[in-house]
N, C-alpha and C positions, 0 to 999 in steps of 0.2 A: 160468514158470519167470521170470517178472518180478511177479508179484500179491504186495502186502501187504494183499490181503481175508483175513478170519478166522484168522486168524494163520501164514499161509502164507508169508510170507519170514519170520518166525522159525523157521518147521518147515526151508524152506532155509538160510536160515545154521547151523541143528544139522547138517542132513546133509551141506553142504560140510564145516564146520569138524571133521567125524566125520572127512570126506576119505573116503569110499567111493565119490562118485564118481570113476568114472575115465574115461569118453567118455561125450559127448552128439554124437546126431546127428542134426541134421534132413533129415527126409524131403520131399521134394514132393508137394501135394494131388495128389489123384484117383490117387494111388496104393493106395488099398485099395479095395472093390467094392460097401463097405457105409457108406463114408462119402468125403465130397471132400477134407475140410479137409488139408492135415497133420500129418504124425508124428514124436515127438520120441523116439532110443531114446535110454535111458541107461544103461550099463554101469554097474554097482556092483561095485565090487572092497572087500571086506574085508580083505584086506593088498595092498598096494601096494609094501610092501618085500618079497614073494617071490622068492624066492633062484632060482625059473627066468628071471625076465625082469628088466627093471634096476627101479632104486627110484625111483616113482612118488607116493609121498608130494608133498602139499601142489603138484599139477598135476593140472589138469583138460583133456582135450584134447575139440575144436570140433572137430566135421567140417560143415561145411554143403554137404548134397549136396539142399537145397530145386530146383537147377535143371537136375537133374540127371532122365535117366529121357527115352522117349519115348511122344506119345498115341497106343497102339496101337488107339481111335476116339473117337471125339468127348466122351468121358465118363473115361477110364482112363488114368491112364499106367505104364510098368514100365519099371525099371531093368534095361539092356543089361546083360552078361556084364563090358564095361568100366567100365561106372558103380561095379559088386557090386566088380570087382578093385580099383579106383583107392581104395574107398572101405577096405576091409580091408587092403590093403595100404598105407593108410597109417595105420591103425589098430595095425597088425602091429609097423613097424617105428621107431611110436613106443615100443611097451610092449617090443620086444627089446633085452637088455645091446646095444652095438655098432652098433641101428637105424640105418641112414641116411635117418631121417625131417629130415622141409626141414617149419617152418613154408610155407603156400603165399595169399597175401592172398585173400582169396573162396573159400578152402575148407577151408585147417583151420589149425589155432593150438592149444600147446600153454600154456596159460594158469597162470599162479602164484598161489598163494592172495592175496598182495599185490594182484594186479591185479584179482582178482574181488571183494575186500573192499573196493578201492578206487572197484567199482560198486555197492556197497552191496549183495552178495552175490546181486546180477541174473544169470541167464546166457539174456541173450537173447543169440542167435551174433551179430548186428551189430557191437553193443560191440567182438569180440573177431576173428574172422575180417576184416573188411573195413578193413582197410590199416594197419599196426601198426609 
């Protein structure tokens, strides 16, 4: 999301400028049984102008769920139904025509390409989520 080694910065820039990244969701650590590290989901949309939804061209939605979930034992975390609903509701409200989406400091932000470009095409959540 931020590395510039091995051409990763140029690849990321190309993907962003192709306008196929719709949404990115940062997940908490210890969520998966085979790894302890946090994961990030990338939602890709080839047609962000799709008539079934609002025109999202030139925008990426960032959702930070890293602090969500509860520990179900000393090594594993689980997202509650409420956590999952909060994440999905934010995405659907952002995507639909007439949705009641609203940026929420520390949780979600719809970033325009100009802002992403200003940050050097880096997709680190803290740059967009933490106070705007």
